[in-house]
PDB file of the backbone (N, CA, C, O) and the ligand in Angstrom, with CONECT records:
HET     ZN  A 101       1
ATOM      1  N   MET A   1     -35.373  64.806 -12.945  1.00  0.00           N
ATOM      2  CA  MET A   1     -35.109  63.391 -12.603  1.00  0.00           C
ATOM      3  C   MET A   1     -34.696  63.284 -11.138  1.00  0.00           C
ATOM      4  O   MET A   1     -33.756  63.945 -10.695  1.00  0.00           O
ATOM      5  N   ALA A   2     -35.405  62.452 -10.404  1.00  0.00           N
ATOM      6  CA  ALA A   2     -35.055  62.254  -8.999  1.00  0.00           C
ATOM      7  C   ALA A   2     -33.729  61.507  -8.899  1.00  0.00           C
ATOM      8  O   ALA A   2     -33.318  60.781  -9.804  1.00  0.00           O
ATOM      9  N   ARG A   3     -33.104  61.714  -7.795  1.00  0.00           N
ATOM     10  CA  ARG A   3     -31.826  61.059  -7.542  1.00  0.00           C
ATOM     11  C   ARG A   3     -32.029  60.016  -6.443  1.00  0.00           C
ATOM     12  O   ARG A   3     -32.875  60.180  -5.565  1.00  0.00           O
ATOM     13  N   GLU A   4     -31.258  58.967  -6.504  1.00  0.00           N
ATOM     14  CA  GLU A   4     -31.461  57.834  -5.604  1.00  0.00           C
ATOM     15  C   GLU A   4     -30.119  57.327  -5.087  1.00  0.00           C
ATOM     16  O   GLU A   4     -29.109  57.349  -5.791  1.00  0.00           O
ATOM     17  N   LEU A   5     -30.139  56.872  -3.840  1.00  0.00           N
ATOM     18  CA  LEU A   5     -28.941  56.274  -3.255  1.00  0.00           C
ATOM     19  C   LEU A   5     -29.360  55.070  -2.422  1.00  0.00           C
ATOM     20  O   LEU A   5     -30.212  55.181  -1.540  1.00  0.00           O
ATOM     21  N   ARG A   6     -28.768  53.943  -2.703  1.00  0.00           N
ATOM     22  CA  ARG A   6     -29.013  52.757  -1.892  1.00  0.00           C
ATOM     23  C   ARG A   6     -27.947  52.707  -0.799  1.00  0.00           C
ATOM     24  O   ARG A   6     -26.747  52.735  -1.072  1.00  0.00           O
ATOM     25  N   CYS A   7     -28.418  52.631   0.441  1.00  0.00           N
ATOM     26  CA  CYS A   7     -27.473  52.585   1.560  1.00  0.00           C
ATOM     27  C   CYS A   7     -26.483  51.440   1.367  1.00  0.00           C
ATOM     28  O   CYS A   7     -25.300  51.575   1.677  1.00  0.00           O
ATOM     29  N   ARG A   8     -26.968  50.332   0.861  1.00  0.00           N
ATOM     30  CA  ARG A   8     -26.124  49.154   0.666  1.00  0.00           C
ATOM     31  C   ARG A   8     -24.915  49.454  -0.235  1.00  0.00           C
ATOM     32  O   ARG A   8     -23.844  48.873  -0.059  1.00  0.00           O
ATOM     33  N   ASP A   9     -25.100  50.369  -1.202  1.00  0.00           N
ATOM     34  CA  ASP A   9     -24.010  50.695  -2.124  1.00  0.00           C
ATOM     35  C   ASP A   9     -22.884  51.454  -1.430  1.00  0.00           C
ATOM     36  O   ASP A   9     -21.753  51.491  -1.914  1.00  0.00           O
ATOM     37  N   VAL A  10     -23.209  52.054  -0.298  1.00  0.00           N
ATOM     38  CA  VAL A  10     -22.202  52.812   0.437  1.00  0.00           C
ATOM     39  C   VAL A  10     -21.403  51.899   1.368  1.00  0.00           C
ATOM     40  O   VAL A  10     -20.255  52.193   1.702  1.00  0.00           O
ATOM     41  N   GLY A  11     -22.022  50.785   1.786  1.00  0.00           N
ATOM     42  CA  GLY A  11     -21.271  49.882   2.646  1.00  0.00           C
ATOM     43  C   GLY A  11     -22.104  48.978   3.520  1.00  0.00           C
ATOM     44  O   GLY A  11     -21.950  47.757   3.467  1.00  0.00           O
ATOM     45  N   PRO A  12     -22.999  49.555   4.339  1.00  0.00           N
ATOM     46  CA  PRO A  12     -23.711  48.712   5.310  1.00  0.00           C
ATOM     47  C   PRO A  12     -24.647  47.710   4.632  1.00  0.00           C
ATOM     48  O   PRO A  12     -25.119  47.945   3.520  1.00  0.00           O
ATOM     49  N   ASP A  13     -24.905  46.616   5.297  1.00  0.00           N
ATOM     50  CA  ASP A  13     -25.909  45.662   4.836  1.00  0.00           C
ATOM     51  C   ASP A  13     -27.264  46.203   5.259  1.00  0.00           C
ATOM     52  O   ASP A  13     -27.775  45.857   6.324  1.00  0.00           O
ATOM     53  N   CYS A  14     -27.842  47.054   4.419  1.00  0.00           N
ATOM     54  CA  CYS A  14     -29.001  47.853   4.790  1.00  0.00           C
ATOM     55  C   CYS A  14     -29.869  48.047   3.551  1.00  0.00           C
ATOM     56  O   CYS A  14     -29.352  48.318   2.467  1.00  0.00           O
ATOM     57  N   ASP A  15     -31.182  47.910   3.708  1.00  0.00           N
ATOM     58  CA  ASP A  15     -32.088  47.988   2.563  1.00  0.00           C
ATOM     59  C   ASP A  15     -32.643  49.387   2.325  1.00  0.00           C
ATOM     60  O   ASP A  15     -33.468  49.576   1.431  1.00  0.00           O
ATOM     61  N   ALA A  16     -32.209  50.362   3.102  1.00  0.00           N
ATOM     62  CA  ALA A  16     -32.750  51.712   2.956  1.00  0.00           C
ATOM     63  C   ALA A  16     -32.358  52.312   1.605  1.00  0.00           C
ATOM     64  O   ALA A  16     -31.239  52.128   1.126  1.00  0.00           O
ATOM     65  N   ILE A  17     -33.306  53.034   1.004  1.00  0.00           N
ATOM     66  CA  ILE A  17     -33.053  53.753  -0.241  1.00  0.00           C
ATOM     67  C   ILE A  17     -33.492  55.195  -0.046  1.00  0.00           C
ATOM     68  O   ILE A  17     -34.628  55.459   0.347  1.00  0.00           O
ATOM     69  N   VAL A  18     -32.592  56.120  -0.320  1.00  0.00           N
ATOM     70  CA  VAL A  18     -32.902  57.535  -0.229  1.00  0.00           C
ATOM     71  C   VAL A  18     -33.282  58.046  -1.613  1.00  0.00           C
ATOM     72  O   VAL A  18     -32.574  57.799  -2.590  1.00  0.00           O
ATOM     73  N   VAL A  19     -34.404  58.760  -1.694  1.00  0.00           N
ATOM     74  CA  VAL A  19     -34.815  59.388  -2.947  1.00  0.00           C
ATOM     75  C   VAL A  19     -34.947  60.880  -2.687  1.00  0.00           C
ATOM     76  O   VAL A  19     -35.614  61.292  -1.738  1.00  0.00           O
ATOM     77  N   ALA A  20     -34.308  61.697  -3.532  1.00  0.00           N
ATOM     78  CA  ALA A  20     -34.299  63.132  -3.313  1.00  0.00           C
ATOM     79  C   ALA A  20     -34.317  63.860  -4.651  1.00  0.00           C
ATOM     80  O   ALA A  20     -34.115  63.264  -5.710  1.00  0.00           O
ATOM     81  N   GLU A  21     -34.568  65.185  -4.572  1.00  0.00           N
ATOM     82  CA  GLU A  21     -34.638  65.986  -5.789  1.00  0.00           C
ATOM     83  C   GLU A  21     -33.273  66.227  -6.402  1.00  0.00           C
ATOM     84  O   GLU A  21     -33.147  66.394  -7.615  1.00  0.00           O
ATOM     85  N   ASN A  22     -32.244  66.244  -5.552  1.00  0.00           N
ATOM     86  CA  ASN A  22     -30.897  66.517  -6.059  1.00  0.00           C
ATOM     87  C   ASN A  22     -29.874  65.885  -5.109  1.00  0.00           C
ATOM     88  O   ASN A  22     -30.231  65.339  -4.066  1.00  0.00           O
ATOM     89  N   ASP A  23     -28.609  65.970  -5.488  1.00  0.00           N
ATOM     90  CA  ASP A  23     -27.566  65.292  -4.721  1.00  0.00           C
ATOM     91  C   ASP A  23     -27.420  65.862  -3.309  1.00  0.00           C
ATOM     92  O   ASP A  23     -27.203  65.118  -2.353  1.00  0.00           O
ATOM     93  N   ASP A  24     -27.540  67.189  -3.184  1.00  0.00           N
ATOM     94  CA  ASP A  24     -27.374  67.789  -1.863  1.00  0.00           C
ATOM     95  C   ASP A  24     -28.480  67.331  -0.916  1.00  0.00           C
ATOM     96  O   ASP A  24     -28.225  67.041   0.253  1.00  0.00           O
ATOM     97  N   GLU A  25     -29.718  67.267  -1.431  1.00  0.00           N
ATOM     98  CA  GLU A  25     -30.827  66.788  -0.616  1.00  0.00           C
ATOM     99  C   GLU A  25     -30.613  65.318  -0.241  1.00  0.00           C
ATOM    100  O   GLU A  25     -30.894  64.910   0.887  1.00  0.00           O
ATOM    101  N   ALA A  26     -30.117  64.536  -1.188  1.00  0.00           N
ATOM    102  CA  ALA A  26     -29.834  63.130  -0.896  1.00  0.00           C
ATOM    103  C   ALA A  26     -28.791  63.017   0.209  1.00  0.00           C
ATOM    104  O   ALA A  26     -28.921  62.188   1.109  1.00  0.00           O
ATOM    105  N   LEU A  27     -27.763  63.848   0.140  1.00  0.00           N
ATOM    106  CA  LEU A  27     -26.719  63.808   1.165  1.00  0.00           C
ATOM    107  C   LEU A  27     -27.282  64.154   2.538  1.00  0.00           C
ATOM    108  O   LEU A  27     -26.908  63.547   3.542  1.00  0.00           O
ATOM    109  N   THR A  28     -28.193  65.142   2.576  1.00  0.00           N
ATOM    110  CA  THR A  28     -28.807  65.518   3.845  1.00  0.00           C
ATOM    111  C   THR A  28     -29.585  64.343   4.426  1.00  0.00           C
ATOM    112  O   THR A  28     -29.494  64.058   5.620  1.00  0.00           O
ATOM    113  N   GLN A  29     -30.350  63.665   3.572  1.00  0.00           N
ATOM    114  CA  GLN A  29     -31.129  62.519   4.048  1.00  0.00           C
ATOM    115  C   GLN A  29     -30.230  61.374   4.480  1.00  0.00           C
ATOM    116  O   GLN A  29     -30.504  60.696   5.471  1.00  0.00           O
ATOM    117  N   VAL A  30     -29.154  61.163   3.731  1.00  0.00           N
ATOM    118  CA  VAL A  30     -28.217  60.095   4.091  1.00  0.00           C
ATOM    119  C   VAL A  30     -27.563  60.386   5.430  1.00  0.00           C
ATOM    120  O   VAL A  30     -27.360  59.482   6.240  1.00  0.00           O
ATOM    121  N   ALA A  31     -27.232  61.655   5.661  1.00  0.00           N
ATOM    122  CA  ALA A  31     -26.613  62.023   6.931  1.00  0.00           C
ATOM    123  C   ALA A  31     -27.550  61.708   8.093  1.00  0.00           C
ATOM    124  O   ALA A  31     -27.122  61.159   9.108  1.00  0.00           O
ATOM    125  N   ASP A  32     -28.834  62.058   7.944  1.00  0.00           N
ATOM    126  CA  ASP A  32     -29.812  61.755   8.998  1.00  0.00           C
ATOM    127  C   ASP A  32     -29.920  60.251   9.213  1.00  0.00           C
ATOM    128  O   ASP A  32     -29.959  59.774  10.347  1.00  0.00           O
ATOM    129  N   HIS A  33     -29.968  59.512   8.105  1.00  0.00           N
ATOM    130  CA  HIS A  33     -30.083  58.058   8.178  1.00  0.00           C
ATOM    131  C   HIS A  33     -28.848  57.439   8.838  1.00  0.00           C
ATOM    132  O   HIS A  33     -28.967  56.572   9.704  1.00  0.00           O
ATOM    133  N   ALA A  34     -27.685  57.884   8.428  1.00  0.00           N
ATOM    134  CA  ALA A  34     -26.434  57.333   8.967  1.00  0.00           C
ATOM    135  C   ALA A  34     -26.333  57.596  10.468  1.00  0.00           C
ATOM    136  O   ALA A  34     -25.839  56.767  11.233  1.00  0.00           O
ATOM    137  N   ARG A  35     -26.815  58.773  10.866  1.00  0.00           N
ATOM    138  CA  ARG A  35     -26.755  59.163  12.278  1.00  0.00           C
ATOM    139  C   ARG A  35     -27.739  58.330  13.100  1.00  0.00           C
ATOM    140  O   ARG A  35     -27.376  57.784  14.141  1.00  0.00           O
ATOM    141  N   SER A  36     -28.975  58.236  12.632  1.00  0.00           N
ATOM    142  CA  SER A  36     -30.013  57.610  13.449  1.00  0.00           C
ATOM    143  C   SER A  36     -30.001  56.093  13.358  1.00  0.00           C
ATOM    144  O   SER A  36     -30.270  55.418  14.352  1.00  0.00           O
ATOM    145  N   VAL A  37     -29.696  55.544  12.191  1.00  0.00           N
ATOM    146  CA  VAL A  37     -29.778  54.090  12.015  1.00  0.00           C
ATOM    147  C   VAL A  37     -28.429  53.420  12.228  1.00  0.00           C
ATOM    148  O   VAL A  37     -28.351  52.348  12.829  1.00  0.00           O
ATOM    149  N   HIS A  38     -27.368  54.048  11.737  1.00  0.00           N
ATOM    150  CA  HIS A  38     -26.057  53.402  11.805  1.00  0.00           C
ATOM    151  C   HIS A  38     -25.162  53.974  12.896  1.00  0.00           C
ATOM    152  O   HIS A  38     -24.019  53.545  13.060  1.00  0.00           O
ATOM    153  N   GLY A  39     -25.682  54.937  13.635  1.00  0.00           N
ATOM    154  CA  GLY A  39     -24.931  55.450  14.767  1.00  0.00           C
ATOM    155  C   GLY A  39     -23.663  56.178  14.412  1.00  0.00           C
ATOM    156  O   GLY A  39     -22.750  56.280  15.231  1.00  0.00           O
ATOM    157  N   MET A  40     -23.596  56.695  13.176  1.00  0.00           N
ATOM    158  CA  MET A  40     -22.397  57.445  12.796  1.00  0.00           C
ATOM    159  C   MET A  40     -22.389  58.809  13.471  1.00  0.00           C
ATOM    160  O   MET A  40     -23.438  59.410  13.702  1.00  0.00           O
ATOM    161  N   THR A  41     -21.201  59.282  13.780  1.00  0.00           N
ATOM    162  CA  THR A  41     -21.067  60.606  14.384  1.00  0.00           C
ATOM    163  C   THR A  41     -20.994  61.662  13.281  1.00  0.00           C
ATOM    164  O   THR A  41     -20.714  61.353  12.123  1.00  0.00           O
ATOM    165  N   ASP A  42     -21.254  62.920  13.668  1.00  0.00           N
ATOM    166  CA  ASP A  42     -21.141  64.011  12.694  1.00  0.00           C
ATOM    167  C   ASP A  42     -19.734  64.062  12.108  1.00  0.00           C
ATOM    168  O   ASP A  42     -19.545  64.369  10.931  1.00  0.00           O
ATOM    169  N   GLU A  43     -18.758  63.756  12.947  1.00  0.00           N
ATOM    170  CA  GLU A  43     -17.371  63.786  12.468  1.00  0.00           C
ATOM    171  C   GLU A  43     -17.168  62.764  11.354  1.00  0.00           C
ATOM    172  O   GLU A  43     -16.529  63.050  10.342  1.00  0.00           O
ATOM    173  N   GLU A  44     -17.721  61.570  11.554  1.00  0.00           N
ATOM    174  CA  GLU A  44     -17.600  60.529  10.525  1.00  0.00           C
ATOM    175  C   GLU A  44     -18.378  60.906   9.268  1.00  0.00           C
ATOM    176  O   GLU A  44     -17.902  60.706   8.150  1.00  0.00           O
ATOM    177  N   ILE A  45     -19.589  61.457   9.463  1.00  0.00           N
ATOM    178  CA  ILE A  45     -20.443  61.800   8.323  1.00  0.00           C
ATOM    179  C   ILE A  45     -19.820  62.920   7.501  1.00  0.00           C
ATOM    180  O   ILE A  45     -19.923  62.922   6.274  1.00  0.00           O
ATOM    181  N   ASN A  46     -19.181  63.866   8.164  1.00  0.00           N
ATOM    182  CA  ASN A  46     -18.625  65.022   7.461  1.00  0.00           C
ATOM    183  C   ASN A  46     -17.211  64.788   6.947  1.00  0.00           C
ATOM    184  O   ASN A  46     -16.588  65.695   6.394  1.00  0.00           O
ATOM    185  N   ASP A  47     -16.711  63.582   7.128  1.00  0.00           N
ATOM    186  CA  ASP A  47     -15.383  63.259   6.600  1.00  0.00           C
ATOM    187  C   ASP A  47     -15.404  63.388   5.075  1.00  0.00           C
ATOM    188  O   ASP A  47     -16.249  62.779   4.419  1.00  0.00           O
ATOM    189  N   PRO A  48     -14.487  64.170   4.506  1.00  0.00           N
ATOM    190  CA  PRO A  48     -14.520  64.397   3.047  1.00  0.00           C
ATOM    191  C   PRO A  48     -14.467  63.104   2.237  1.00  0.00           C
ATOM    192  O   PRO A  48     -15.115  63.003   1.195  1.00  0.00           O
ATOM    193  N   ALA A  49     -13.713  62.130   2.696  1.00  0.00           N
ATOM    194  CA  ALA A  49     -13.606  60.872   1.953  1.00  0.00           C
ATOM    195  C   ALA A  49     -14.945  60.129   1.965  1.00  0.00           C
ATOM    196  O   ALA A  49     -15.343  59.534   0.963  1.00  0.00           O
ATOM    197  N   PHE A  50     -15.634  60.171   3.115  1.00  0.00           N
ATOM    198  CA  PHE A  50     -16.944  59.530   3.200  1.00  0.00           C
ATOM    199  C   PHE A  50     -17.948  60.232   2.279  1.00  0.00           C
ATOM    200  O   PHE A  50     -18.685  59.579   1.540  1.00  0.00           O
ATOM    201  N   LEU A  51     -17.966  61.565   2.331  1.00  0.00           N
ATOM    202  CA  LEU A  51     -18.903  62.324   1.505  1.00  0.00           C
ATOM    203  C   LEU A  51     -18.641  62.080   0.028  1.00  0.00           C
ATOM    204  O   LEU A  51     -19.583  61.949  -0.754  1.00  0.00           O
ATOM    205  N   ALA A  52     -17.380  62.018  -0.361  1.00  0.00           N
ATOM    206  CA  ALA A  52     -17.045  61.775  -1.764  1.00  0.00           C
ATOM    207  C   ALA A  52     -17.513  60.381  -2.170  1.00  0.00           C
ATOM    208  O   ALA A  52     -18.035  60.190  -3.269  1.00  0.00           O
ATOM    209  N   HIS A  53     -17.324  59.414  -1.282  1.00  0.00           N
ATOM    210  CA  HIS A  53     -17.751  58.046  -1.549  1.00  0.00           C
ATOM    211  C   HIS A  53     -19.266  57.987  -1.717  1.00  0.00           C
ATOM    212  O   HIS A  53     -19.767  57.321  -2.623  1.00  0.00           O
ATOM    213  N   VAL A  54     -19.992  58.679  -0.850  1.00  0.00           N
ATOM    214  CA  VAL A  54     -21.453  58.690  -0.937  1.00  0.00           C
ATOM    215  C   VAL A  54     -21.900  59.329  -2.252  1.00  0.00           C
ATOM    216  O   VAL A  54     -22.767  58.797  -2.945  1.00  0.00           O
ATOM    217  N   ARG A  55     -21.302  60.472  -2.588  1.00  0.00           N
ATOM    218  CA  ARG A  55     -21.701  61.167  -3.825  1.00  0.00           C
ATOM    219  C   ARG A  55     -21.517  60.278  -5.052  1.00  0.00           C
ATOM    220  O   ARG A  55     -22.311  60.334  -5.991  1.00  0.00           O
ATOM    221  N   GLU A  56     -20.481  59.469  -5.040  1.00  0.00           N
ATOM    222  CA  GLU A  56     -20.224  58.582  -6.181  1.00  0.00           C
ATOM    223  C   GLU A  56     -21.342  57.552  -6.366  1.00  0.00           C
ATOM    224  O   GLU A  56     -21.565  57.056  -7.471  1.00  0.00           O
ATOM    225  N   GLN A  57     -22.041  57.239  -5.270  1.00  0.00           N
ATOM    226  CA  GLN A  57     -23.072  56.192  -5.346  1.00  0.00           C
ATOM    227  C   GLN A  57     -24.454  56.734  -5.676  1.00  0.00           C
ATOM    228  O   GLN A  57     -25.375  55.954  -5.919  1.00  0.00           O
ATOM    229  N   ILE A  58     -24.620  58.060  -5.689  1.00  0.00           N
ATOM    230  CA  ILE A  58     -25.928  58.644  -6.014  1.00  0.00           C
ATOM    231  C   ILE A  58     -26.134  58.555  -7.524  1.00  0.00           C
ATOM    232  O   ILE A  58     -25.243  58.893  -8.303  1.00  0.00           O
ATOM    233  N   HIS A  59     -27.312  58.100  -7.924  1.00  0.00           N
ATOM    234  CA  HIS A  59     -27.578  57.942  -9.357  1.00  0.00           C
ATOM    235  C   HIS A  59     -29.025  58.334  -9.657  1.00  0.00           C
ATOM    236  O   HIS A  59     -29.849  58.463  -8.752  1.00  0.00           O
ATOM    237  N   ASP A  60     -29.316  58.521 -10.943  1.00  0.00           N
ATOM    238  CA  ASP A  60     -30.687  58.834 -11.335  1.00  0.00           C
ATOM    239  C   ASP A  60     -31.597  57.677 -10.948  1.00  0.00           C
ATOM    240  O   ASP A  60     -31.232  56.507 -11.065  1.00  0.00           O
ATOM    241  N   ARG A  61     -32.801  58.038 -10.482  1.00  0.00           N
ATOM    242  CA  ARG A  61     -33.744  57.002 -10.099  1.00  0.00           C
ATOM    243  C   ARG A  61     -34.251  56.267 -11.352  1.00  0.00           C
ATOM    244  O   ARG A  61     -34.624  56.892 -12.344  1.00  0.00           O
ATOM    245  N   ALA A  62     -34.254  54.971 -11.284  1.00  0.00           N
ATOM    246  CA  ALA A  62     -34.669  54.184 -12.457  1.00  0.00           C
ATOM    247  C   ALA A  62     -36.168  54.318 -12.688  1.00  0.00           C
ATOM    248  O   ALA A  62     -36.703  53.729 -13.627  1.00  0.00           O
TER     249      ALA A  62
HETATM  250 ZN    ZN A 101     -28.590  52.263   6.105  1.00  0.00          ZN2+
END
């Protein structure tokens, strides 16, 4: 089952949806997206609270 994360569920008003094989792959894609689209720094992306928040929003693809 593919895993899915809607950027909007994490916070930003953004229509991007990440689809990945597993949670770690989803996190990698989200990190790239957050860096390139939302201008987040590596420090912000690697913040444990942010990562935990993102993981909570990843769900099975409908
Ligand atoms: Zn986004």
